[in-house]
Legacy VTK file of the C-alpha trace (Angstrom):
# vtk DataFile Version 3.0
C-alpha trace
ASCII
DATASET POLYDATA
POINTS 415 float
75.424 106.746 59.985
76.535 105.093 63.232
80.172 105.292 62.147
80.026 109.033 61.508
78.379 109.639 64.901
81.061 107.570 66.623
83.825 109.466 64.850
82.227 112.789 65.778
82.012 111.656 69.410
85.688 110.794 69.502
86.652 114.096 67.934
84.493 116.048 70.406
85.922 114.155 73.350
89.538 114.563 72.300
90.030 117.459 74.732
90.012 117.052 78.503
87.842 120.168 78.976
84.848 121.638 77.154
83.031 124.935 77.688
79.699 124.198 79.350
77.258 125.476 81.955
78.736 125.355 85.478
77.035 124.949 88.839
76.631 128.105 90.948
79.493 128.960 93.296
78.943 127.625 96.835
80.063 130.903 98.371
79.574 129.994 102.064
81.772 126.920 101.582
84.396 128.978 99.753
84.527 131.402 102.682
84.774 128.517 105.180
87.588 126.902 103.197
89.599 130.105 102.912
89.001 130.939 106.583
90.275 127.581 107.812
93.225 127.736 105.411
94.304 131.092 106.848
93.705 129.856 110.385
95.702 126.661 109.894
98.513 128.509 108.116
98.796 130.923 111.056
98.809 128.038 113.529
101.454 126.112 111.587
103.766 129.115 111.370
103.332 130.011 115.046
103.896 126.450 116.270
106.634 125.402 113.831
108.216 127.588 111.148
107.513 129.639 108.051
108.916 126.778 105.970
106.132 124.509 107.186
103.659 127.248 106.332
105.010 127.484 102.793
104.735 123.710 102.399
101.119 123.950 103.565
100.462 126.513 100.810
102.129 124.215 98.272
99.792 121.481 99.500
96.842 123.768 98.787
98.230 124.319 95.282
98.444 120.539 94.793
94.825 120.168 95.934
93.588 122.920 93.629
95.424 121.434 90.647
94.370 117.847 91.275
90.698 118.712 91.632
90.458 121.280 88.842
91.900 118.748 86.377
90.507 115.634 88.124
94.052 114.379 87.655
93.938 110.628 88.144
96.499 107.918 88.674
93.987 105.176 89.474
91.657 106.001 86.589
94.568 106.367 84.152
95.798 102.843 84.892
92.258 101.423 84.794
91.366 103.073 81.480
94.634 101.919 79.919
94.254 98.257 80.858
90.489 97.925 80.393
89.921 99.701 77.072
93.306 101.042 75.945
92.609 104.717 76.677
96.003 106.422 76.926
95.100 110.016 77.803
95.769 109.623 81.516
99.061 107.771 81.103
100.282 110.310 78.565
99.649 113.070 81.092
101.741 111.041 83.559
104.578 110.911 81.044
104.536 114.690 80.627
104.418 115.189 84.395
107.315 112.777 84.915
109.359 114.364 82.119
108.949 117.834 83.657
109.774 116.577 87.147
112.731 114.504 85.964
114.233 117.523 84.219
113.817 119.792 87.245
114.881 117.096 89.719
118.022 116.463 87.666
118.991 120.132 87.914
118.200 120.345 91.637
119.890 117.086 92.636
123.000 117.635 90.516
123.567 121.198 91.748
122.313 120.770 95.324
120.009 123.737 94.843
117.820 124.525 97.854
115.734 127.471 99.005
116.210 126.520 102.660
119.752 125.213 102.802
118.717 121.577 103.310
120.583 119.411 100.836
118.029 117.898 98.422
117.748 114.115 98.437
115.594 112.179 95.995
113.537 109.096 96.774
115.959 106.315 95.823
115.225 103.067 97.665
116.171 99.369 97.449
114.418 97.126 94.950
113.308 93.979 96.709
110.429 91.631 97.285
108.811 94.195 99.585
108.589 96.700 96.723
107.246 94.066 94.340
104.590 92.850 96.787
103.728 96.305 98.130
103.206 97.973 94.762
101.141 95.013 93.536
98.891 95.271 96.591
98.682 99.033 96.117
97.601 98.542 92.500
94.729 96.312 93.621
93.882 98.633 96.490
93.664 101.826 94.488
91.210 100.204 92.078
89.103 98.862 94.927
89.209 102.147 96.830
88.565 104.128 93.610
91.473 106.435 94.318
95.185 106.462 94.996
96.939 108.403 97.767
96.579 111.815 96.121
93.166 110.848 94.760
91.934 109.896 98.215
92.913 113.253 99.682
91.581 115.488 96.938
88.307 113.594 96.567
87.770 113.716 100.341
88.207 117.479 100.042
85.990 117.477 96.968
83.097 115.889 98.849
83.105 112.227 97.751
81.731 110.465 100.823
83.092 106.962 100.154
86.647 108.284 100.123
86.424 109.023 103.837
86.185 105.253 104.334
89.103 104.770 101.945
91.147 107.255 103.977
90.347 105.498 107.258
91.310 102.155 105.716
94.457 103.783 104.324
95.492 104.909 107.809
94.784 101.475 109.291
96.688 99.677 106.560
99.635 102.057 106.947
99.879 101.287 110.656
99.678 97.545 109.997
102.394 97.847 107.347
104.581 99.798 109.767
104.076 97.077 112.376
105.145 94.327 109.922
107.974 96.263 108.295
110.777 94.303 109.988
109.641 91.098 108.259
109.403 92.667 104.809
112.701 94.518 105.045
114.379 91.202 105.870
113.430 89.643 102.532
115.891 89.495 99.601
116.554 92.833 97.994
118.837 94.657 95.612
120.414 97.871 96.877
119.039 101.297 96.058
119.799 101.915 92.372
119.834 105.361 90.789
119.861 105.546 87.003
122.013 108.645 87.429
124.415 107.908 90.275
124.592 104.093 90.408
125.177 103.663 86.684
127.946 106.202 86.193
125.795 108.066 83.673
125.526 111.112 85.900
122.390 113.204 86.012
122.602 114.357 82.420
123.127 110.792 81.189
120.380 109.566 83.506
118.093 112.282 82.161
118.720 111.089 78.598
117.976 107.483 79.612
114.707 108.460 81.238
113.648 110.651 78.316
114.253 107.707 75.997
112.131 105.499 78.246
109.353 108.090 78.278
109.524 108.362 74.490
109.403 104.582 74.157
106.351 104.311 76.418
104.689 107.152 74.508
105.243 105.291 71.238
103.758 102.127 72.722
100.692 104.007 73.940
100.099 105.399 70.451
100.163 101.865 69.019
97.714 100.713 71.694
95.338 103.552 70.880
95.491 102.878 67.123
94.826 99.194 67.650
91.979 99.464 70.170
90.427 102.789 69.136
89.242 103.285 72.743
86.501 105.612 73.994
87.822 108.966 75.129
87.653 110.450 78.606
84.566 112.501 79.312
85.656 116.153 79.081
85.203 118.277 82.196
82.952 121.318 82.105
84.869 124.583 82.071
84.342 128.247 81.280
86.259 130.962 79.459
88.622 133.776 80.371
90.189 134.310 83.785
87.254 132.588 85.484
88.839 129.328 84.343
91.445 129.711 87.098
88.982 129.316 89.939
85.726 128.159 88.317
86.435 125.880 85.427
88.296 122.664 84.754
91.968 122.781 83.832
93.398 120.866 80.864
94.978 117.577 81.883
98.341 118.329 80.275
98.529 121.746 81.923
97.915 120.089 85.290
100.702 117.607 84.525
103.169 120.457 84.022
102.020 122.212 87.211
102.296 119.025 89.282
105.816 118.389 87.986
106.820 121.920 88.908
105.217 121.769 92.356
107.023 118.520 93.152
110.349 120.101 92.196
109.507 123.115 94.344
108.786 120.771 97.260
112.165 119.093 96.766
113.979 122.429 96.789
112.233 123.598 99.954
112.019 120.614 102.284
114.866 118.580 100.798
112.687 115.632 99.741
110.085 115.150 97.020
106.356 115.205 97.590
105.008 112.330 99.671
101.678 111.462 101.255
101.396 108.108 102.994
104.079 108.383 105.692
101.712 110.844 107.364
99.003 108.169 107.496
101.331 105.855 109.420
102.120 108.726 111.767
98.469 109.621 112.367
97.520 106.013 113.038
100.496 105.410 115.307
99.702 108.509 117.327
96.142 107.259 117.732
97.441 103.931 119.068
99.588 105.854 121.535
96.468 107.584 122.823
95.064 104.112 123.481
98.150 103.247 125.527
99.912 101.143 122.875
103.663 101.721 122.668
104.671 101.893 119.012
108.072 103.478 119.562
109.784 100.077 119.700
108.578 99.110 116.236
111.344 98.826 113.630
109.550 101.378 111.486
109.910 104.083 114.144
113.470 103.328 115.205
115.531 106.473 114.741
112.451 108.639 114.282
110.626 108.435 117.598
110.757 112.233 117.837
107.954 112.415 115.274
105.722 110.448 117.636
106.223 113.017 120.392
105.862 116.183 118.317
102.701 117.795 117.005
101.638 116.595 113.556
102.090 120.194 112.409
105.836 119.585 112.661
105.517 116.844 110.043
105.846 118.393 106.592
103.966 115.570 104.887
101.029 116.021 107.250
100.724 119.762 106.695
100.899 119.251 102.929
98.142 116.641 103.187
95.976 119.093 105.113
96.662 121.629 102.364
95.617 119.187 99.625
92.279 118.531 101.330
91.568 122.224 101.872
92.710 123.202 98.384
90.415 120.600 96.833
87.549 121.717 99.099
87.917 125.326 97.997
88.133 124.320 94.325
85.040 122.112 94.573
83.093 124.894 96.307
84.061 127.395 93.594
82.813 124.913 90.993
79.645 124.252 92.994
80.431 120.535 93.113
80.817 119.848 96.838
77.879 117.483 97.301
78.518 114.474 99.571
76.115 111.602 98.946
75.040 108.237 100.274
77.398 105.269 100.157
76.211 101.911 98.829
77.210 98.883 100.958
79.336 97.341 98.205
81.140 100.618 97.589
81.703 101.048 101.328
83.247 97.584 101.632
85.449 98.116 98.566
86.571 101.503 99.877
87.705 100.087 103.218
89.421 97.047 101.683
91.084 99.204 99.056
92.301 101.691 101.637
93.817 98.957 103.808
95.604 97.387 100.840
96.989 100.754 99.733
98.177 101.684 103.207
99.849 98.336 103.731
101.330 98.267 100.242
102.702 101.792 100.469
104.701 100.965 103.601
106.202 97.881 101.948
107.027 99.661 98.677
108.671 102.794 100.131
105.736 104.896 99.078
102.589 105.218 97.006
101.744 106.556 93.573
103.267 109.863 94.705
106.310 108.936 96.814
107.334 105.796 94.898
105.937 106.227 91.382
106.040 109.997 90.836
108.843 110.887 93.252
110.817 107.696 92.667
110.936 107.917 88.883
111.610 111.667 88.993
114.515 110.881 91.370
115.949 108.430 88.784
115.261 105.484 91.114
114.834 101.996 89.671
112.330 101.189 92.397
109.959 103.784 90.916
109.859 101.918 87.612
109.351 98.578 89.392
106.507 100.194 91.337
104.838 101.285 88.100
105.026 97.814 86.535
103.711 95.987 89.599
100.962 98.564 90.238
99.798 98.025 86.664
99.777 94.266 87.360
97.737 94.903 90.497
95.347 97.086 88.518
94.818 94.328 85.937
94.059 91.864 88.725
91.604 94.283 90.327
89.596 94.555 87.095
88.277 91.067 87.860
87.536 91.882 91.514
85.813 95.255 91.174
82.511 93.900 89.730
82.085 91.708 92.826
81.638 94.924 94.831
79.384 96.646 92.313
82.195 98.689 90.748
82.104 99.137 86.981
85.038 98.946 84.594
85.222 100.897 81.328
83.967 98.965 78.304
85.109 99.239 74.686
81.435 99.767 73.822
81.215 102.920 75.937
81.055 106.255 74.132
83.179 107.800 76.907
85.168 106.340 79.772
LINES 1 416
415 0 1 2 3 4 5 6 7 8 9 10 11 12 13 14 15 16 17 18 19 20 21 22 23 24 25 26 27 28 29 30 31 32 33 34 35 36 37 38 39 40 41 42 43 44 45 46 47 48 49 50 51 52 53 54 55 56 57 58 59 60 61 62 63 64 65 66 67 68 69 70 71 72 73 74 75 76 77 78 79 80 81 82 83 84 85 86 87 88 89 90 91 92 93 94 95 96 97 98 99 100 101 102 103 104 105 106 107 108 109 110 111 112 113 114 115 116 117 118 119 120 121 122 123 124 125 126 127 128 129 130 131 132 133 134 135 136 137 138 139 140 141 142 143 144 145 146 147 148 149 150 151 152 153 154 155 156 157 158 159 160 161 162 163 164 165 166 167 168 169 170 171 172 173 174 175 176 177 178 179 180 181 182 183 184 185 186 187 188 189 190 191 192 193 194 195 196 197 198 199 200 201 202 203 204 205 206 207 208 209 210 211 212 213 214 215 216 217 218 219 220 221 222 223 224 225 226 227 228 229 230 231 232 233 234 235 236 237 238 239 240 241 242 243 244 245 246 247 248 249 250 251 252 253 254 255 256 257 258 259 260 261 262 263 264 265 266 267 268 269 270 271 272 273 274 275 276 277 278 279 280 281 282 283 284 285 286 287 288 289 290 291 292 293 294 295 296 297 298 299 300 301 302 303 304 305 306 307 308 309 310 311 312 313 314 315 316 317 318 319 320 321 322 323 324 325 326 327 328 329 330 331 332 333 334 335 336 337 338 339 340 341 342 343 344 345 346 347 348 349 350 351 352 353 354 355 356 357 358 359 360 361 362 363 364 365 366 367 368 369 370 371 372 373 374 375 376 377 378 379 380 381 382 383 384 385 386 387 388 389 390 391 392 393 394 395 396 397 398 399 400 401 402 403 404 405 406 407 408 409 410 411 412 413 414
């Protein structure tokens, strides 16, 4: 009898969404979110350019997608290594396959909506990347969210993530301050699986598709062997109301995210990124305190960013869009409900944020800039980031319980 119930549970949980009763719309919050989005868009366009305004709107689209699907990088890694659940990682593979295909077309043809030649995120592979991505892997499990996860859950009303964000900013500044040391350590040059190998973008695309297929095959074997609990499906509704009220299927979100990243590349000339803005915000704050950061190695050649408004920084305006997009989505779902923060969770959030901020600076990016953008750009450093972040995640599984954080268990009915 227990076996049949367990099998039924797995079958029911096989989808990432399920039709269920939703909370009432928080209409006043929806109106506030839309009002501030329009206001900020108008300010961005008037102070900078229409291109920045478009990037802000794309940021809103990222926020809406991430929250509606609860698309996780942190949780996907944790579920994989703790119980063998592969649903999250498989959505990553689809997202990366879509982005890789579109990036290959854009980078090989030089296609751009704005005339700025597109450049992928291809960076050196050295000890800084190895150490930084490992620290980031620990940090995102301690902080219960990655870079994108921090932003969209802040917008979605998770109180502890505000502490994670503050730690993220502090760690980013510290990493920027120490960058000269880390960049001086042994390193291989930037290696592109398309351009550095002689394969070209079509050959590089084939290589990456084979890697994705290989990882997919491995995940299937893991799932068959461990028979893990499935992810808890998100409550959704039917019809057109799904667009603004219900949860979105995980695989649909993966396709949308891949497309939005390619759109970002074709508009601003670089893929989606998040954490460079944190270093900028923190450095500007230090300047207000009278600390001169312009002579740091990290800011050499880019001191103009320290003097300009943050609205001139495309990463910053996209981050603002992610937060507002997630806020609007959470309000439509009736889920914006900040709560109290337990001391252990608060400590883990701050520590995790600092580790992620520091690690992201060392590793040329986070789960978005290095992992998502790096792999989609055919960069070897993106694959190294993935491996070391998984190693950091495994390490963090032993640390999380010390702060009162739970890990998925094979005995759970859902994870």
